[in-house]
KESE-215753 format. One record per residue (C-alpha): x, y, z. Coordinates in pm, whole numbers, padded with zeros to 5 digits, always signed. Layout:
N
XYZ ...
This chain:
356
+05925+11536+10892 +06143+11494+10526 +06463+11271+10561 +06733+11131+10343 +06822+10830+10349 +07202+10783+10263 +07420+10405+10237 +07745+10420+10279 +07705+10708+10508 +08008+10605+10709 +08211+10684+10431 +08400+10978+10224 +08133+11014+09928 +07817+10902+10193 +07959+11138+10530 +08016+11421+10330 +07664+11427+10225 +07525+11352+10527 +07671+11689+10629 +07517+11895+10352 +07200+11758+10330 +07138+11735+10733 +07304+12136+10718 +06965+12154+10518 +06757+12063+10805 +06706+11710+10673 +06679+11409+10885 +06922+11150+10801 +06940+10820+10819 +07250+10653+10740 +07305+10271+10644 +07672+10155+10675 +07795+09811+10835 +08208+09879+10783 +08179+09657+10486 +08514+09832+10401 +08691+09695+10729 +08602+09373+10598 +08705+09473+10234 +09060+09583+10314 +09159+09557+10673 +09164+09753+11012 +09266+10054+10865 +09039+10114+10611 +08775+10096+10854 +08506+10432+10873 +08375+10344+11204 +08585+10710+11317 +08386+10877+11102 +08037+10689+11203 +08124+10798+11593 +08193+11135+11429 +07879+11167+11264 +07696+11021+11573 +07870+11284+11795 +07782+11607+11635 +07519+11608+11441 +07156+11544+11654 +06913+11434+11336 +07152+11194+11205 +07057+10814+11288 +07241+10506+11202 +07168+10158+11099 +07389+09926+11114 +07252+09706+10830 +07370+09510+10539 +07237+09620+10198 +07239+09262+10124 +06942+09180+10293 +06667+09338+10184 +06342+09261+10458 +06614+09498+10688 +06628+09726+10422 +06288+09730+10365 +06146+09770+10699 +06379+10106+10717 +06174+10225+10389 +05878+10126+10523 +05881+10306+10876 +05959+10571+10743 +05770+10614+10405 +05686+10900+10292 +05899+11150+10498 +06151+10988+10224 +06287+11281+10051 +06566+11156+09882 +06780+10820+09870 +07161+10862+09853 +07310+10532+09732 +07723+10495+09823 +07753+10201+09927 +07990+09981+09732 +08286+09731+09710 +08523+09971+09571 +08849+09756+09405 +08840+09583+09120 +09137+09412+09248 +08933+09319+09546 +08644+09150+09330 +08861+08917+09170 +08919+08726+09530 +08572+08692+09594 +08372+08767+09324 +08045+08630+09533 +08092+08917+09778 +08120+09147+09525 +07833+09166+09313 +07592+09129+09554 +07707+09389+09736 +07702+09633+09409 +07453+09443+09226 +07205+09342+09442 +07211+09539+09728 +07149+09827+09461 +06834+09657+09338 +06704+09611+09731 +06741+09954+09768 +06542+10013+09395 +06253+09873+09469 +06237+09931+09880 +06170+10374+09680 +05993+10189+09407 +05752+10050+09689 +05781+10353+09944 +05892+10603+09818 +05852+10645+09434 +05836+10992+09345 +06143+11079+09563 +06525+11111+09377 +06729+10807+09359 +07095+10892+09324 +07418+10614+09273 +07755+10668+09263 +07857+10439+08991 +08211+10420+08862 +08431+10508+08531 +08515+10158+08509 +08124+10120+08361 +08317+10202+08013 +08600+09872+08103 +08960+09886+07937 +08758+10082+07567 +08940+10419+07740 +09268+10220+07656 +09240+10237+07280 +09186+10553+07246 +09537+10706+07095 +09688+10834+07388 +10101+11007+07344 +10376+10956+07589 +10463+11300+07727 +10768+11309+08005 +10561+11300+08326 +10199+11129+08222 +09983+11016+07881 +09781+11158+07737 +09559+11200+07480 +09585+11336+07074 +09492+11666+07107 +09265+11676+06813 +09107+11341+06916 +08663+11432+07014 +08743+11284+07365 +09017+11562+07385 +08830+11748+07662 +08744+11409+07851 +08567+11096+07788 +08178+11184+07712 +07903+10927+07791 +07870+10809+07407 +08165+10563+07504 +08042+10221+07502 +07997+09992+07814 +08040+09715+07641 +08287+09496+07454 +08583+09550+07731 +08715+09406+07966 +08563+09576+08317 +08751+09372+08555 +08496+09171+08788 +08411+09527+08999 +08329+09668+08665 +08050+09381+08614 +07863+09440+08876 +07917+09839+08892 +07777+09806+08470 +07513+09586+08656 +07389+09856+08916 +07437+10155+08682 +07196+09960+08473 +06917+09876+08687 +06930+10242+08790 +06921+10336+08479 +06607+10084+08409 +06426+10133+08751 +06410+10530+08588 +06266+10512+08243 +06035+10168+08284 +05901+10228+08626 +05922+10627+08552 +06122+10705+08895 +06386+11020+08921 +06731+10837+08889 +07053+10910+08819 +07409+10733+08758 +07689+10912+08856 +07983+10828+08680 +08254+10918+08918 +08665+10932+08822 +08865+10935+09118 +08650+11058+09428 +08830+11165+09730 +08845+11401+09999 +09000+11433+10373 +08720+11160+10484 +08880+10893+10277 +08974+10569+10471 +09249+10534+10172 +09388+10170+10186 +09640+09981+09924 +09348+09877+09695 +09139+10155+09731 +09167+10535+09796 +09395+10699+09564 +09465+11013+09678 +09437+10947+10029 +09642+10630+10088 +09915+10780+09859 +09903+11116+10085 +09938+10872+10397 +10228+10714+10219 +10422+11027+10208 +10364+11125+10559 +10421+10871+10714 +10707+10638+10530 +10496+10370+10446 +10610+10173+10139 +10432+10283+09813 +10453+10082+09442 +10336+10206+09118 +10151+09939+08930 +10280+09946+08566 +10213+10227+08286 +10563+10388+08365 +10358+10583+08683 +10256+10810+08385 +09860+10731+08398 +09629+10975+08429 +09298+11042+08688 +09090+11330+08709 +09010+11366+09077 +08722+11520+09265 +08697+11642+09569 +08342+11486+09737 +08188+11836+09803 +08202+11961+09445 +08031+11616+09414 +07787+11616+09662 +07770+11956+09500 +07669+11801+09186 +07405+11534+09323 +07209+11886+09533 +07198+12015+09172 +07023+11739+09054 +06818+11677+09427 +06664+12027+09306 +06544+11919+08941 +06565+11608+08908 +06524+11377+08538 +06448+11005+08489 +06735+10741+08435 +07002+10983+08366 +07413+10908+08336 +07610+11192+08373 +08047+11132+08430 +08207+11319+08693 +08489+11392+08815 +08765+11696+08830 +08784+11711+08430 +09039+11946+08272 +09022+12111+08574 +09180+11895+08838 +09371+11561+08676 +09677+11400+08782 +09890+11150+08663 +10091+10889+08961 +10425+11068+08863 +10256+11446+08912 +10054+11319+09247 +10383+11167+09375 +10584+11511+09343 +10319+11723+09493 +10243+11494+09768 +10645+11480+09891 +10636+11859+09893 +10346+11875+10084 +10451+11638+10305 +10850+11808+10314 +11027+11395+10229 +11082+11177+10020 +10837+10869+09904 +10896+10547+09977 +10799+10392+09647 +10889+10122+09424 +10767+10074+09032 +10626+09669+08910 +10614+09632+08570 +10277+09436+08561 +09957+09711+08579 +09652+09592+08715 +09426+09359+08486 +09208+09656+08307 +09315+09954+08446 +09308+10245+08288 +09596+10444+08140 +09464+10796+08068 +09079+10884+08201 +08961+11247+08209 +08541+11314+08244 +08438+11522+07964 +08168+11754+08306 +07960+11934+07950 +07692+11725+07975 +07615+11788+08338 +07782+12197+08326 +07485+12226+08064 +07219+12067+08263 +07305+12206+08540 +07445+12559+08480 +07551+12646+08851 +07735+12419+08934 +08145+12367+08889 +08446+12254+09010 +08640+12410+09354 +08933+12181+09418 +09231+12133+09196 +09479+11855+09287 +09694+12058+09515 +09448+12179+09713 +09274+11828+09777 +09601+11724+09823 +09654+12003+10131 +09357+11923+10267 +09384+11565+10329 +09725+11605+10459 +09609+11929+10712 +09314+11707+10838 +09477+11332+10871 +09876+11398+10976 +09799+11362+11373 +09570+11111+11364 +09811+10944+11104 +10109+10960+11238 +09927+10839+11590 +09836+10526+11459 +10100+10450+11293 
């Protein structure tokens, strides 16, 4: 038996990983207690996705376990032991707005939960690759101090700047405003690196841009493109927070991210870090995304502008993918933003209209 343990298995990235590695013939152990519902309310629940996995995949076993409970995490790892060939850790509190409302929950989920999984991996399957979904928020608000230029519908970086192709892994994660969410993810990111370097384990932190796809239970506080597309389809109100709606994000489809995970799984390193997002191939501003959503949904969006931006929020963030592409030359981006939005709409529109 070859086992993959996947946390956050009913979420966007977790469920994509479940299906991918299940199709490779691995037995999948999913760990997910639907904390997303606790964070963001009923509309964000991933229960529907968990049920689909359990019905459709015979080699999937689900554990409704909180990753903060080390005794239960240890019991799972101890049970499967040397059969565990891969650990993918996607469970998290993902919103920097929500983190400020409950710092203890945010930190214990993101930092302590990651520590629990790393230690269990070290104890029971230390040679197995450990893949962690980190975030570009580990860089705090330092990207906001780059030489940015205001254009008609977006902010852009000075084209001669060394980050013109995107932000590389040499940007400091120190001396900036991260949000409490960013701080808890920095702690987790550093732990993943340290277990790799100190204990010579095969670990990697993927510092993601906006992770997206049709299985995303998007909400007001998290899930940019999925929630925007939902609002466009249903007429639900959407608020733009600051930066004139010209803030830019790169967006990576969940399947492209899982393909990156697979490349690392086949040829892992120790204590690795990679910026991973849509890069220059898949990015948009808020205004550009709204235009595309309106065109796909065939209706005007109900949105308004709020002058104050979210504290510590990025004005412009695009990932430079060259480090990962150089290490793993077979990997590439296959989805751009228009294709992502069309897929989100086609996959979810019937569910949204029934529920709303």
